[in-house]
N, C-alpha and C positions, 0 to 999 in steps of 0.2 A: 371448420377452419379455426385455428387458434386466434384468439384476440390479439390485435396489434398492441404492444406495450408502448405507450407514449411518454417520451422523456422530457423533463424540464431541467434546465441548466441553471444552477444557482451560483452566480458570480461569473465574471467574464475575463479572468486572467489567462496566463500562458497555459496552465494545465487544462483549463476548460477548452481552449483552442485545440489542443492535441487530442483530447477525448472526443470532441464533436467531429473532428476530421475522420477519426476511425469509426465512429458511429455511422456517419453518413456513407463512408466507403463500404461498410458492411451491410448497408440497407436498413438500418434501424430508423425508427421514427422519432424525430426531435420536434416536439410541438411548440415549445416555448422557452424563453430565456428570461432570467430576472437579474437585475443589477440594482445597486443603491442609487444609480443615476440613470435616468431615461436615455440619455445620450449614449451611454456605454451599452445599454441593452439594445438600442436601435442599431448601433454600429455592428455589434456581434450578430444580430439577427440578419442584417443585410449581407454580411460576409458569408454566412452559411445557409441563407435561404430559409430561415426559420420564420414561421407565420406570425408568431406573437411575441412581442417584446414588452416586458413589464419593468416599470421604473422603481420597483421595490420588491423585496422578497415576499412580503405578505401577499401581494397580488399573485405572484408566481405560485405559491403553495395552494392558493385558493382556486387556481385555474381548473375548471372541470375537465379540460382536455388533456390534463397531465396525470399520469399514473405513478411515476417514480421521479424523484428529484436526485440529481447528481450534485453533491455539495462540494464546491471547488474553492471555497474561501480559504484564507490562511487558517492553519489549524487551531489557533486560539478561539476562532469563531465557529468551529465545527459544532460544539455542543448546543449553542443557541440556534443555529440554523437547523440542526437535526431535530430538535424539539419542535421548532416551528413547523417543519414539514410533517413530522409524525402526528402532531396534534391536529393537523389539517387532513389526516387520513392518507398521507402519501408514503409509499415505500421510499427507501433512501439508499443511495450508494455514496459512501463518505470517503473522500480522499484520505490517503495516508499521509502522515500518521493520523490514526483514528481520532485522537483528541490530544490534549496536553498531558493528561494523567489518567490513572485507572479510575478514579472517582467519577470523572466526566464520562468515561467510556461506559461504566456501569449504568449511569443515568440514562444514556441513550439506549442501551441494550434492554434495560428493564422496561422502558417506555414502549419500545417497539414490540416486545413480547406481550405486554399488557394489551396492546392494541391489535395484535395479530398481524403485524406488518413486517416486511423484509427490511433488515438492516444489514448491509454488506460493506466491509472495508474494501476500498479500491486498491488493494495490494495486487496490481495488475500482473506482476511477475508470476504469481502462483497459478494463473490461469493460462499461461503461455504453453504452446505445444511441447517445447523442450522440457519444461518443468513437469508436465503431466507424464511424459515418457520417463523421466528420471524417477518419479515416484513408482511407476510400474516396475522398473528395473530393480529398485530396492526391494519392493514388495515380493518380487519373484525370487529373491535370494541370490541374484546373479553375483553381487559383490560380497555376499555373506553378511555378517553382523556389522553394522556401521560402528566404527571405532572413533572416527574424527571427521570434523567438517572445518574447512577454512574458507573464508570469504572476505573480500575487501570491497569497499565502495569509497574511493578517494577521488575527489575532483578539485581542481583549482578554480575556486569561485571568487566573486568580487571581494576585495578587501575593504571597500567603503564601509565605514562604521555605521552609516545610515541605511545600508542595504538591509532588506528584510532578513536575510540569512545571518546577519550579525547583530540583530536587535533582539534583546532578551524579551522585551514586551510583546514581540510578535512570535515568540517561541523559536527564535533563530538558533542556529548552531548545527554542528555536524550530526549529533545523535538523532534528532527527530527527522531531519530532512534526508539524511544519507544512511545513518546507522540502522534505521528501521528496516532497510532492505536485507542486509545480511543477518540481522537478528531474527527477522521473520522467517528467513530461509532456514536458519538453524532450527527454529521452532517447528517449521513444516516437516522437517526430516526426523528430528529427534524428540520433539515435544517439549514439555516443561522441564527445565533444568533443576537439578537438586540444589545447586549452589551457583552463585554469580560473583565474579570479581571484575572490577573495572578500574581503569585509570584514564586520565585525560590531560590535555593541555588546552589553554584558553587564549582567546583574543583579548585585546584591551577593553572591549565592550562587555566582557564577562561571558560572552557566548563561547561554547566549546568549539575548538578548532580541530582537535583530534580526540577520538575516543577508541580505546581498545577494550574488548570484553573477552572473558574466559568463562564459558559455561561448562559445568561438570554435571554428568547425568548419573542416575542410579545404576545404569548398565555399565558404567565405567567409561563411557564415551566422553569426548571433549570436543567442544566447538569454540573456535576462536574467530573473532571479527575485528576488523580495523576500518575505521571510517574517518575521513578528514575533508575539510572544506578549504584547506590552505595549500594543498599539494595533490597532484594528479598521480594516481596509482594504476596498476595493471588491470584492476577490476575483473579478476578471475575468481573462480571458486572450485573447490574439490570436495568430494565425499569419498572417504577411504574406509573400506571394509576388510573383513578377515580373508576374503577370497578375491578381492580386486578393488578397483577404484573408478570413479567418474571424474573426469577433468572437463570443466565447463570453460569455454573460451570467452574472451573479451567480446562484448560486455555481458557478463553472465546473467544479469537481471533483466536484459532485453532479449528479443529473439536472436538466438545465436546457435552455434554448433557445440557438440560435446563428443567425447570419446569414452568408451568403457574399456578398461584394461583388466586382464587377470594378473595374478601375482608374478607371472613370468614376463610381464610387460607385453603380452600379445593383445592386439586390438580385437575386442569382441564385438564392438558395435560403434559405428560412427553415425551421429544424428545431425542432420542439417535442419536447423530450426528457423531458417529464413522464411519470412512471410511478406505479403503485401501489407502496407501501412505499418503503423508502429506496434500494433498488437493490443491496444487498449479495448478493442471490441470484445475480447474474450470475457472480460469481467462483466460487461453488459449482458452477454449471452447467459452467464451464470445467474445474474440478477433476474433476468426475464424467465429463465427456467424455474427458479424458485417461485416467482409470482404465479406463473401459469400452472405450476404443479400444486399450488396451495400450500407451499412450504414457507417457513420463516427462517430456516437455517440449512446450510449445506455442509458437506464434509471438507471441502477444500479450504474455506476461510470462515469457519463458524464464528458467530458473534462472541461467544464465550471466550474464544481464543484471542480475539482482538482485545478484550478486557485483560486477559492474562498477560499478553505481550506488553500492554501499557503498564501493567504492574511491574514487569521486569525492567522496563525503561525507567520507572520510578525508582527502583532499587539501584540501577546504574547511576542515576542522578544523585541519589542519596550518597553513594560512595564517592562520587567525584565532586560533591558539593555544589550541585547546580540546581537552582530554584528559579522559577519564573515569577515575575511580578504579579501580584494579585491572586496567586494560588491560595486555596483554602488551607 
C-alpha cells in the first residue's frame, strides 16, 4: 500500500482555505497548519478538523507528522518560507506567483534539487482536466501547428490603496496576481518565447492596473495576454492552429468547457470540464505522485520552467518600469 502523504499548511489566508477544502474533499491527509499567530492556526484547524495547529512556521516545518508543506503566504514571503521548509527536509508546493523574481525562484529550485526534495509551483490551472485534454489535442496534431494564443485575466478588484493587491511592498498589481495565469498558459503551450514586448497602466500606488504582453516565438507563433485589476473582462482563451482552433469558455483558467473547430468551423469536439470542488486537488495529486515516485520534477510544471517564467515576468517589469521595494 502506498504511503499516505501528510500535508502541512503554511499560512491561513483565503487561498489556503480554498486549497484545504479541495484537499479534504478529495480525501487527502491534512496533518497540521501553521500561522504566525496561534489564534489563527487554532481557528483554521478547528474549521477544517486538522489535528495540529502551530503558532509559528518553524514549528510547522519541524513537525514529524508532515511530509509536504503548502506555502500560502503572500508571494514576497515565498522564498523565506520555502527555504525554511526545504531546510527542514520537507517537500513544498508553492503558491503562484512562485516568487517575486527569477533570482528568488532559482534559490528555491537550487536548494530543493540539492536536497532531493520536490518543489512544485501551485499553478493549479495546468493540472485541471480540460487543460490536460487541450495538451493532448495539440500533441495529436488535431489543430495543426499552433500559430497564436490569446488569453485574458481581467477582474474588478478593490481600489483601496491599502489593499494587498495595490501595495507594491506586498508585490501587488495585475501582473503577478492575474497576469501569471495567461502568461503561464502561453508558456505551457508554446514554451519559451524568442522575444517579449509589454505595456502597462498604473494605479496611484505605483502598482500595475493593466498589463498587456506580446510573446513572439521562433516558430513564428504569437501569444497575446491582457490582465487587469481595475476592470472585469470576458476571461476566455483560444489556441489557433493551421488546421483548426480551440476556444475555451469563461472562466478559462478554472474548470470549464471548450470546443475544437476545424478551419470550416465544424465542431470536432466539445469538452465539459465541470468537476466537483474548485479543482485545486489536482496539483496536490501531482505533488504526491512525484513524492511517491521518487521524482523531484514532472513534465506539467517543472521547477526550471517556474524559474524561466519568473525571468519573463522580470523582463515584462523591466519594460513597464515596475520594481518592488527591497528587491536586490
